[in-house]
C-alpha positions as CSV (number, residue, x, y, z in Angstrom):
1,X,132.3,138.4,153.9
2,X,133.4,135.2,154.2
3,X,132.5,133.1,151.0
4,X,131.0,129.8,151.5
5,X,132.2,127.8,148.9
6,X,130.4,124.1,148.1
7,X,131.1,121.8,145.7
8,X,128.9,119.0,144.2
9,X,128.9,116.3,141.4
10,X,126.1,115.8,138.6
11,X,125.1,112.2,136.8
12,X,125.3,112.1,133.1
13,X,121.6,112.2,132.0
14,X,121.8,110.5,128.5
15,X,121.4,113.7,126.4
16,X,123.5,116.1,129.0
17,X,127.5,114.1,129.5
18,X,128.2,116.4,132.8
19,X,130.9,115.7,134.1
20,X,132.4,112.3,135.6
21,X,135.6,113.6,137.1
22,X,135.1,117.2,138.2
23,X,132.6,119.2,140.3
24,X,130.4,122.1,140.0
25,X,131.7,124.6,142.8
26,X,129.9,127.5,143.8
27,X,131.5,130.3,145.9
28,X,128.5,132.4,147.7
29,X,128.9,136.1,147.8
30,X,132.5,135.8,147.0
31,X,132.2,139.3,145.4
32,X,131.6,142.3,148.2
33,X,131.7,144.6,144.9
34,X,130.6,143.4,142.0
35,X,133.0,146.3,139.7
36,X,135.8,143.6,140.3
37,X,134.4,140.1,139.0
38,X,135.4,140.5,135.2
39,X,139.3,142.3,136.4
40,X,139.4,139.4,139.1
41,X,138.5,136.2,136.8
42,X,141.0,138.1,134.0
43,X,143.8,138.8,136.6
44,X,144.0,134.4,137.5
45,X,144.1,134.1,133.4
46,X,140.3,133.6,133.0
47,X,139.8,135.5,129.7
48,X,137.2,135.4,127.1
49,X,134.9,137.8,129.5
50,X,131.6,138.3,128.6
51,X,128.5,140.1,130.2
52,X,125.5,139.3,129.8
53,X,122.6,136.7,130.4
54,X,122.5,132.5,130.6
55,X,120.2,130.7,127.9
56,X,117.0,129.8,129.2
57,X,117.8,126.2,127.5
58,X,119.4,123.3,128.6
59,X,123.4,123.7,126.9
60,X,126.9,122.9,127.9
61,X,130.5,123.3,126.5
62,X,132.6,120.0,125.9
63,X,135.4,121.9,124.9
64,X,135.9,124.2,128.3
65,X,135.3,125.0,131.6
66,X,133.1,128.6,132.2
67,X,132.7,130.5,135.7
68,X,130.0,132.6,136.2
69,X,130.0,135.8,138.2
70,X,127.0,137.4,139.2
71,X,127.1,141.0,138.3
72,X,123.5,142.2,139.5
73,X,120.3,140.7,140.0
74,X,119.4,136.7,141.2
75,X,118.2,134.2,138.8
76,X,117.4,130.3,139.7
77,X,119.8,128.2,137.1
78,X,119.3,124.8,137.0
79,X,122.2,122.8,136.3
80,X,123.2,119.0,134.7
81,X,119.7,118.7,132.9
82,X,115.8,118.3,133.8
83,X,116.7,116.6,137.1
84,X,119.4,118.0,138.3
85,X,120.5,121.1,141.0
86,X,118.2,124.1,141.0
87,X,121.2,126.8,142.3
88,X,119.7,130.5,143.5
89,X,122.6,132.5,142.6
90,X,122.8,136.3,143.6
91,X,124.9,139.4,143.1
92,X,128.4,138.6,144.1
93,X,128.1,135.1,143.9
94,X,129.9,133.1,140.9
95,X,129.4,129.3,140.1
96,X,132.6,126.9,138.3
97,X,131.0,124.7,135.6
98,X,133.3,121.8,134.0
99,X,133.5,121.3,130.6
100,X,129.9,119.0,129.9
101,X,127.6,120.6,132.8
102,X,124.6,121.1,131.7
103,X,123.4,124.9,132.8
104,X,120.2,126.9,131.7
105,X,118.6,129.9,133.4
106,X,115.2,129.3,134.8
107,X,113.7,132.6,136.1
108,X,115.8,135.8,137.1
109,X,114.5,139.3,138.1
110,X,115.3,141.7,135.0
111,X,118.5,143.2,136.6
112,X,120.2,139.6,136.2
113,X,123.8,139.9,134.8
114,X,126.7,137.3,135.0
115,X,130.4,137.9,133.6
116,X,131.5,134.9,132.0
117,X,135.3,133.6,131.6
118,X,137.2,130.4,130.5
119,X,140.3,129.5,131.3
120,X,143.0,130.6,128.9
121,X,140.7,132.2,126.9
122,X,139.5,129.3,125.4
123,X,136.5,129.4,122.8
124,X,133.7,127.6,124.2
125,X,131.7,125.4,121.9
126,X,127.9,125.4,122.1
127,X,125.6,121.4,122.3
128,X,122.3,120.6,123.3
129,X,120.6,117.9,124.6
130,X,121.7,115.2,121.7
131,X,121.9,111.4,123.2
132,X,123.5,111.1,119.7
133,X,126.6,113.0,120.5
134,X,127.3,111.5,124.2
135,X,129.9,109.2,122.9
136,X,132.1,112.1,121.1
137,X,131.0,114.6,124.0
138,X,132.5,112.1,126.5
139,X,135.7,112.0,124.4
140,X,136.1,115.5,124.7
141,X,135.1,116.7,127.5
142,X,137.5,113.9,128.9
143,X,140.9,116.0,127.2
144,X,140.0,119.5,128.8
145,X,142.8,119.9,130.9
146,X,142.4,121.6,135.0
147,X,143.4,125.1,134.3
148,X,146.5,125.8,136.7
149,X,144.1,128.6,138.6
150,X,141.2,129.1,140.1
151,X,139.0,131.9,138.6
152,X,138.5,133.4,142.1
153,X,141.4,133.0,144.4
154,X,144.1,132.6,141.6
155,X,147.0,129.8,142.8
156,X,145.9,129.0,146.0
157,X,141.7,128.5,145.5
158,X,139.6,125.7,146.1
159,X,139.3,124.8,142.6
160,X,142.9,123.2,142.5
161,X,141.8,121.2,145.8
162,X,138.5,119.9,144.7
163,X,139.8,119.7,141.0
164,X,142.9,117.8,141.5
165,X,143.7,114.8,139.5
């Protein structure tokens, strides 16, 4: 099955910075066998993996990018803040969130689970909607390096094209 890959930018909402330079990348149907998600991320040096759910409140990370691979079930996730983009994710999909991208789960099936990982095993910080930390958040986001590999495809993936600076 050929994965559909799309990308889009999200605007700064005033309380969630999103990322002004790097787009969100969505890989629809990229994993035929969801058992392999974690191993594929680790193989491409996206480590610090975890399996679980997505918080039901807006949050973002200013110190690292994040990949989420859907291991089971379905969910609607809101990216970018209240007026952002709704994504319907299903088992086998993956989404790369550049540093600063707000995300929250809106609804899901009971069996919904994702595998999360970070480039070079970064440990994410956790930020919530707060206009008071915006300037500091934007400064931190701009200092997060572009990863050397795509979490799904390694050295030849769409992330390297779409995130070229």
